[in-house]
N, C-alpha and C positions, 0 to 999 in steps of 0.2 A: 241635765235631764233630757234634753233633746237627743243627745247621743244614746243615752240609755234606752229611750223609747225606740229608736231606730234599730239598735242591735238586738233588743229583746224581741221586737216584731219579726225581724229576719230569722233569728235563731229558732224561736218557738214555732213559727209557721212551718218550716221544713221539718223540725223535730217531731211535732205532733203528727204531721202528715205521714211520716215513715214509721212511727211507732204504732199509732192507732189506726191509720188508714190502710197501709199495705204490709204492716208487720215486718219491717226491715230494720232491725236495730242497728246493724253495722252502718247502713246508710244514714240513719237518724243521727248517729254520733258525729259524723262528719258534717252533716247539715247543721248541727248545733254549734260545733266548734269552729267552723269556717267563718261565720260572722263574728264570733267572739275574738278569733285570732286577728282578723284584719280590722275589726271595729273598735276593740278595747285594748288589746295588747300592742297594737301597732299605732303609734302616734302619727298617723298620716296627716300632714297639714293641708290647709286650703279650704275652699268653699265646698259645698255639697257636690257640685259637678266635677270639681278638680279631684276630690277624693274618689268619686265614682270612677273617674278615668284611671286613676292609679290602681284601684281595686280590680278593674277589668283587665288591665295589663298584667297584674300579678297573678291572675287566675291560671294562665298556661304554665307559669313557673310553679305554682302550687300543685298542679296536676302532675308535673314531672317529679316534684319532690315526694309526693305521696306514692307514686309508682316506684321511685328509687327506694324509699323506706320500706315498702312492702316486699321488694325483692331482697334487700339486705337484711331483713329480719330473720333470715334463715340461720345465721350464726351471730353470736355476740360480737366477735372480733370484726366481722364485716360491717355490722351496724355502727360500731365504734369508729372505724376508719371513715365510714360515710359521714358520721356526725362531725368528725374533725374537719373534713373538707367543706361540708355544707355550712357549718358554723363559722368557719373563717371566711368563706366566700360571701355569705350574706351580710356578715358584720362589716367586712371590708367594702361592701357596696356603698358605705357612707361617703366614699370619695366622689360618688356621682351626684351628691346633693341631698337635701332634706327629704325628698319624697321617697327615693329608694331606701334611704336609711330608716324612714318611718315604717315602711312595709316589711323590713327585714325580720323583726321578731315574730310576726304572724306567719311568715313563710317558714321560719325555722320550726314553728309548732307543727306545721303540716308534716314535715319529715319526722319529728319526734313522735307524733301520734302513730305513724305508720310503721316505724322501725322496731316496735316492741312485739314480742310474742302475743298471740300465737302466729306462727308463720302460715299465712293463709292467702297465697296468691290468687286463689279462686274468688276471693272477696274484693279484688281490685276494682272491678267494674262498679260494685255497689259503693265503694269508697269514693270513687271519682264522681259518681252521680250525685251523692250527697254533698260533696264539696262544691260541685258546680252549682247546684241549686241554691245552697246557702250563700255563696258569694254573689250570685246574680240577684238574689233577694236583697242582700245588703246594698249592692250598688243601686238598685231601684229605690230602696228606702232613703239612701243618701240624696237622691235627686228629688223625690216626690214627698217624703214624709219629714216635715219640720226641717227643711234643708238649711244648712249654714249659708248665709248670704255672702256674696263675694266681697272682697276688700279691694282697695285701690291697687292697681297693678304697678309693677316696678317702673314700667314705661311712663305711666301717669305721674308717679312721684318724681321721676327724673325730669319730665317735661315741666312740671310746676317749678322745680328748682332752677332749671335753665331759664325759664321765663323771668324769675326774680333776678338771676344773674344778668340777663339782658337789660333789665331796667336799671340795675346798678351801673352797668357799663355806659348806658346812655346818659345817666346822671353825671358820671365822672367825665364823659366827653364834653358835656355842656357846662361843667363847673358848678352844677347845682348841688348844694350840700343841704339836703332837707334835714328836718329835726330827727332826733333819735326816735325809733319806733316805726319809722317809715320802712317801706319794702327794701330800700337800699341802705338802711343803717347798718353799721358794722356788726352790731349784735344780731340783727335779723339775718344777715348774710351768713354769719358763722353758725347760727342755729339751724338755718336751712341746710347747710352742708352736713351738720351732725345728723339731721333726719335721714340722710342717705346712707348712714352706716347700716351694714347688713344686720347688726344686732337689733336695730330698731325697726326692721321690716318684718312683716309676717313671713314665717319660714317658706311658705309656698311661693312667695313672690321673689325670693332671693335668686339672683342669677348665679347659681353655684355649680352648674353643670360643666362638663369638659368640652362641650360642643362650641362651634364657632360663634353662634349667636350669644350664648351665655357669657363666654369670655369677653366678647366685645362690649356687651352691656355692662358687665362688671367694670371693665376698663373705662367706659363712658361715665359711670358713677364716680369712680375715683377722680377722673379729670374734672367733673363738675364740682366735686367737693374742693378740689385744689383751686379751681377758678373762683369759687365763692370766697374762699379764704384769702386769695390774692386781692380780690376786689375790696374785701373788708379792710385789708391792710393798706390798700391804696387810698382809702378815704382819709386815713390819718397818717399818711406817710410823713415821718419827721425827717429832718436832716440827719443822715446816717453818718457813722464814723468810718474810719478806714478799715479795710479788710484785715490789716495786720494788727490793729488795735483790738479787734474782737476775736479774730480767729485764733489768737494765742492766749486768751484770757480764761477760757473754759467756762467760768460762771460769773464773769464780770458784769458790772452794772450796765455797761454800754450795750452788751448783748441783750440783756433784759429790756432795756429801753427800746432797742430796735425791734424786739419781738412784740412788745405791747403797745407801741405807738406813743409812749410817754417821752416827751422831750422837755428840756429845760431851756431857760433863757440863755444860759451860758453856751449850750450847744448851738442854739440858733445864731447867737452872735459870732461864734467861731466859724460858722460855715457861710456867713454872709447873708443871713436871713433876717437881720435886725431892722431893716428899713423898708419903707413902702416902695422906694425906687427899685430896690433889689427884687421885691416881690413882683413888681410889674415887669421887670426884665425877664424873670423866670417864666411868667405867663406867656410872654412873646416867644421865648426860646422853646417852650414846651408845647407850642401849637401843634407840631406833628403828632404828638401823643393823642390829641383829641380826635384826629382823623382815624387813627388806628383803633381807638376805643369805640368810635362810631361803627366801624366795621365789625368789631366784636359784638356790639349790641344787635346789629342786623343779623349776624350769623346765629346768635342765640335764638332769635325769633324764628329763624328758619329751622333750626334744630328742634325747638319745642313743637313746631307744627308737624315736622316729620314724625316725632315720637307719638303724637296724638293720632295722626292719620295712619301710621304704619308704613308710609312710603319713605324710602331712603332719601336723605337730603341730596341736592344736586351734586353730581360728580365734579362739576367745575368749581365747587367751593374751595377745597384745599389748595389747588394751584393758584387761584386768585388771591387767597389769603397769604400764601407763600410769597407771591410777588409783592404784596403790600408790606409784608414783614421785611423783605430784602430791600425794598425802597426806603423803608423807615431806618433800617440799619445803615444803608448807604448815606442817608442824610445825616445820621449821627457821626459817621466817619468824616463827612465833609465838614461838619461843624468842629469836630475835634482836631482836625488837621489844618484848619484855616488860620487866619490871623488871630492873634491873642484876644482881640476884642470880640471875635465871633464865637469863642468857646463858651458854651453855657456854664453856669455855676455847677459845682459838683452835685448839689442836691437835685438839680434838674436832670443831670446825667443819670443819677441813680433812680429817679422816678421813671425816666424813659426805660431803664433796665427792667423795672417792675412791670411796665406796660408791655414790653416785649415778652416777658416771661408769661404773663397771663394770656397774651394772645396765642402763645404756643399751646397753653392749656386748652384754649378754645378750639384750636386747630385739631388737637388730638381728640377732643370731645366729638367734633363733627365726624372725623374719620372713623372713630369707634362706633358711633351711632349708625353710620352708613353700613359698616360691616355687620353690625348686629341686626339691623332691619332687613338687609339683603340676605345674609346667611350663606351665600354661595362662595365657592372658592374664587379668588380673584388674584391678579398679579401681585407681586410683592409691593407693599406700601411702605414708603419711608416714614420714620426710621425703621429699617427692616427688622431689627431685633425687638422693637416695641410691638410690632404687628406681625410677629413671626407666624401666628396661627392663621392669618388670612388666606394663605395659599397652601395650607396643610390639609391633607385628607382627614375626614372625621375619625376614621378608625385609628389613625396615628395620633390624633389629639387625645383620644381615650387611652391609647396605649401609653402615651407620655404621662398622663395623669396617674394611671395605675402604677407604672414603674417608678414614678417620682416619689410615691408613698411606700414603696417596698423597701423600707429602711427602718432600723430600730429607733431612729430619731423621729419617726412619724407617730403621733398619738393614735391615728386611725389604724395603723398597722399594729400597734401595741394592743388596742382594744380588740381587734380581730383575733390576735393570738390568745389573749386572755380568755375571751369568750369561747373559742374553739376548744381550748384545753379544758375549761370548766365543763362544757357540755360533753366532751369526749369522756372525761373522768366520770361524770355522772352516769353516762350510759354504761360504762364498764362496771361501775359499782352496782347499778340497778340490775344489770344482766347477770353478773356473777352471784349476787345474793338472791336472785330470783324474787325481787320485791314485787308484791302485788300492786298493781297500778303504778308501775315504775316510772311512767312518763311524768308523774307529778314531781319526781326528783329533778328531772331536767327542766320542768316548768319553773320550779323554784330557783334553779340556777339562772334561768333566762330572765325572770322577772325581778329577782332580788339583787343581781349583780350590778355593781356600780363601778365607776372608773377609779375610785380610791378605796383603800381598805377601810378607812373610817366611815365613808358613806355606805359601804356594804354592811359593816357591822351595825350601823344604825337601822338600816332596812331589815336586816335579819332579826335583830332584837324585837322590832315591832311586829314583824311577820309571824314569828314564833308565838308571841303572846296572842295575836289575833287568831292564828290557826288553832291554838289550844281552846280559846273561847268558842270559836266556831265549831270545833269538833265536839265539845261538850253539848252545845245546842243541837248539833246534828245527831249525836248518839242518842240523846233524849227523844228526838223526833222519830228515829228509826225504831226505838224500843216501844214507843207509844203507838205508832201507826202500823208497824209491822209491814205486811206485804200488800197493803191497800194502795195500789198504784194511783187511784183517783186522787188521793190526798196529796201525793207527791206532784201530780200534774197541776193541782190547784196551787201548790206552794211555789212551783218553779217560776212562774211569771212575776209575782211580786218580789221574790227573792232576787231575780235578775235585775229588776228595776232598781231595787235598793242597793244591790252590790255595785252596779255600773254608775249609778247617780251619786250615791253617798260615799262610796269608796274613795274617789279622787278628792272629795271635799274634806273628809274626816281623817284621811291618812291611811298608811299601809296596814295598820292593825285592823281597822274596820274593813278594809277591802279584802284582806285574807279571811277574816271571819265570815263575811257574807259570801265570798266566793266558795268557801268550803261548803256552805249550805247549798249553793247552786249546784256544784258538781255532785254532791251526794243525792240531791233530789233528782238530778238527771240520770245518774247511774242506777238509782233504785227503780226507775221506770224501765230501763233496758234489761236488767237482770235482777233476780232476788238479792236483797242486801240486808245485812244485819248491822248492829252497832259497831262491828269490827271494821266497817268501811271508814268510819271516823278515825278509828285507831290507825288504819293504814295511812290515812291522810296525814296524821301527825308525824308518823315515822318517816314518810317520804319527804315531807317538807323539811323536817329537821335534817335529814340526810343531805338533801340538796342545799340547804343553807350552810351546812358545814363545808361541803365541797366548794361552794361559791366563795365562802369566807377564806378558805385556804388558798384558793387561786388569787383572791384579792391581796392576800398577804405576801405571796411569793412573786407575783407578776406585776411589776410597776405599781406598788402600793400607793405611791404619792399621786398617781394620775398625771395630770398636766402640770402640776405645781412645779416639779423639777424640770420637766421637759420644756416648759415655757422659758425657764431661765437659760437652758442650754441653747435652744433654737434662737432666742433673741440675741444672746451673746455671739453665736456663730454668724448671725445675720449682720450685726454691726461690724464684726471683724472682717467679713467678706467685703464690706463697703469701703474699707481703707484703700485697697489697690484701685478701686474705681475712682476714688477722689483724686489720688495722685496721677492716675492715668489720664483723667480728663484734663488736669492742669498741664500735663506734658503735651497733650494735643494742642492746647491753646498757645503754649510757649515754644513750640517746635520751630527750628530754624533750618531751612526756610519754612514759612507758615504752611500748615496742612500736610507735612511729611510724616508726622508720627501716627502710628496705627491707633485706631479706636480701642479702648479697653473692653474686654469681654464682660458682658452683663449676665450671661446665663447662670453663673454660680450664685449671684445675688438673687435672681428670679427664683431659682430652686429653693434657696433657703428662706426666701420670703413666703413661698407657698407653705412650707413646713411650719414656719412661725405663725402664720395666720391660722392654720388648723389647730396648733397648740393653744393659741390665744382664745379661739372660739370655744374649745372644750374647757379651758380654765374658767371662762366666764360662766359656764353652765354648771360648774361644780360648786355645791354649797360648802360652807365652812368659813372659818375666821381667816381672813387674809391680812391680818394686821402685821404679820411678820414680814410681808413683802408688800411695800407700798409703792412699788415702781409703776410708773405710767407706761404700761406695755403698749397701749394703743399709740402713744407718741413715738415709740420706737418704730412701729410699722410705718407711720407717716414720714419719719425721717428717712427711712430706707427708700420709700417711694420718691421722696424729694431728691435723694442722691441719684436714683435711677433716671429721673426726668432730666436733671441737669446734665448727666453724662450723655444723654441723647440730644438735647436741643442746643447746648452751648457750642459743640463743634459744627452744628448746622449753620448757625448764623454769626458766630463770633470768632472765626479764624482771623487773626490780626491781619490788617492790610499792609503792615510793614513789620520788620524784625523788632521784637521787644528788646529794650535796652538790657544789658547785663544786670544792672542794679534792680530793675523792675522784675526781671526773671528770678533773681535770687530771693527777693522779698516774697514773691508769689509762691515759690517753692517752699520757702520757710513757713509761710502761713498755712499752706496745704499740709505740710508735715506736722505742724502743731495741731491742726484739726484732726489728722489721723490719730495723733496721740490722745486727743480728747475723746475720739470715738473708741479707741481701745480702753480708755479709762472707764467710760460708761459701760462698755462690754464686760469689763471685769466686775463692775458693780452688779450688772445683770446676772452674771454667773455666780454671784455670791462670794467672789474672791475679794481679797484686800485690794482696794484701788491703788494703782500706781501713783507716784507723786505727781503733783500739779506741774505741767510743763512750764518752763521759764518764759517770762514775757519778753517780747521783742519791742524795741522803741517804736512808738506810734508816729504817724504823720501828724504834724502840728496844724497845718492848714491846707486847704485845697491848692493854694498858689504854689506851695512847695512841692506838690506832686505833679506839676505840669512837666511833661516829658516822661512821666512814669504812669500816671493814671488816666490821662485823657483818652486813651484808646478805649473804644467801646467794649472790646473784648475783656479788658482788665476791669472795667466798671461792672460788667455783667458777672465776671468771675467773683468780684468783691461782693456783689449782692447775693450770689449763691452761697459763698462761704460764710457770709455774715448770718444769713438765715439758718444755715445748718448749725452754726455755733450757738445761736440762740435756742434752737430746738434741743440740742444736746444739754445746754445749761438747764433748761426747764426739766428735762428728764432726770438729770442728776439731782436737781433741787427737790424733786418729788420724794426722794428717799430721806427719811429722818436721819440726823447725824448719828453715826455709830452703827448704822444698819449695813 
């Protein structure tokens, strides 16, 4: 209702002024449709001030589009070519984030209005004046008339999450295990991380742009979610099993136990956790972890303060934390290579590995927040490929975002092509058949088109029924009232309020019926009209519906449903070389001589998969035929990327790995790649390859001395174990036989 009041006020104020005050019908038309286009047809997200800012930035673009449409209206073919370019460009603007995507439909309407006959370049000034006044009135109404209150910003939400992470790290450092339901309980930590998902944030607050600040804040959010999940896992870290035992089992019980924190007495006894003496020894051996966790807690507090104040965290933070992590790793190496009695139990080594991994997440979080709050170009930040955008010019960042989606595998590119073809075909048909009020044909294509053929048919069916009902009511009104424009002036305001308030609540049929009444009442005041105006409305909407439905059937009719399968499968398959490449770096002889594996292919496919997943989540329909946990696939790919970055930074072995350990680690990595390919095949809807054969597992920690005490191998084991558990959960989300 608030939106309806704002748009009706802005539209009618300019419309009545130019119709009855200065007798400029051409100007009145644009003053009416300017607010309708940007206030109703454009789902611009955000508070009143945020929407007003977007509307004001869209005004110059709208003026250019009206000018372009006025000039190209001279010939049908020129208008059609212009429609193809404008339709593609404005729809493809979705790559820039929710706000440009929200304003795109309204901007397209500005070109549509101007590109139809009569060809009257002498009216350009009147058109631009009407559009300017209407848009300015709408912006003022967004700020001062029943404005939408602001919501919590992304920085505030991120600061709250980081504060909770800091408390959990402090509790883990002190050994305090408070009751479930406290701020640092595992369930609370995981739920806090889920609240940072972009799908749970208001669209206006999502850091979805291609600029340096948005990229950094999005990366900070991912790091915070990972840190919270790692802290939740640390609360209930059980004795874990060997990398070979889990990395080759695909969907084994051990992987599930490691993922959920459920352990059994037999596992505890097998790893030396069955006595109080052992527990006390572990506490002493694990004392260095408490110091590192304390540093993480202090760092989280500083990051939360920086996010709330808007001042970047201290530049000295990451180097100091790097030094602490290297000291921690050096102590682990000293323990592992010392006398047998000084070597901590395997569960302690694995817990230390978890602490090192979450500390790396905190370091990435701090660096990303510093880049996001500063926003300026800065020297390369290690790891270079993870923060590649920090020293890249802004125009190159946007160019990379645009070119990255210029592929048939991008759902944003597909939507832009589908919309451009539909609008171009509608303009060609309307111009060739010389349809009266032909812009209604394009408006039907613009408002009724959906990303799937099924969704388009549902919208078209309801719209045609609503348009027919609205045309009958409008035809009756035109017959009864005739040319008494005062009656139409009295009808326009309540009709607009009803259409804009009730239409979104009651559905497309009601919206089309009421909007038919609105446009008929408006045009009847600009020029004499008869009941045939309602007939023209039916013909034009039916024509536009048919064109939109045809485009939906021919151009990617399944929407993101199939593309999410392809992109997720391609993402997982691109992760395989990254897994084996990371293992080869850690096992190279001599240490540190193998080149780091490239991560750019995974980053590119991750961006495409995220876009497909976002659209898939927005499409209505029954998803029972695909029960895959797509979000878990994205998390797994991010986990692989992170391990490929941080393991070579801190875990290059201090001595040559024995041949037996090298063979076992490569075998484990190879079987994990097979498991990744297996899940990728399931994602793509193919028949899954056979389960990889099992490899004999280690029977006890004492038997792997000389093989596993190296911190590099312990950390590698932790990484591969968690990946195996994640892949097992993804595969288990699909019902048997699917």
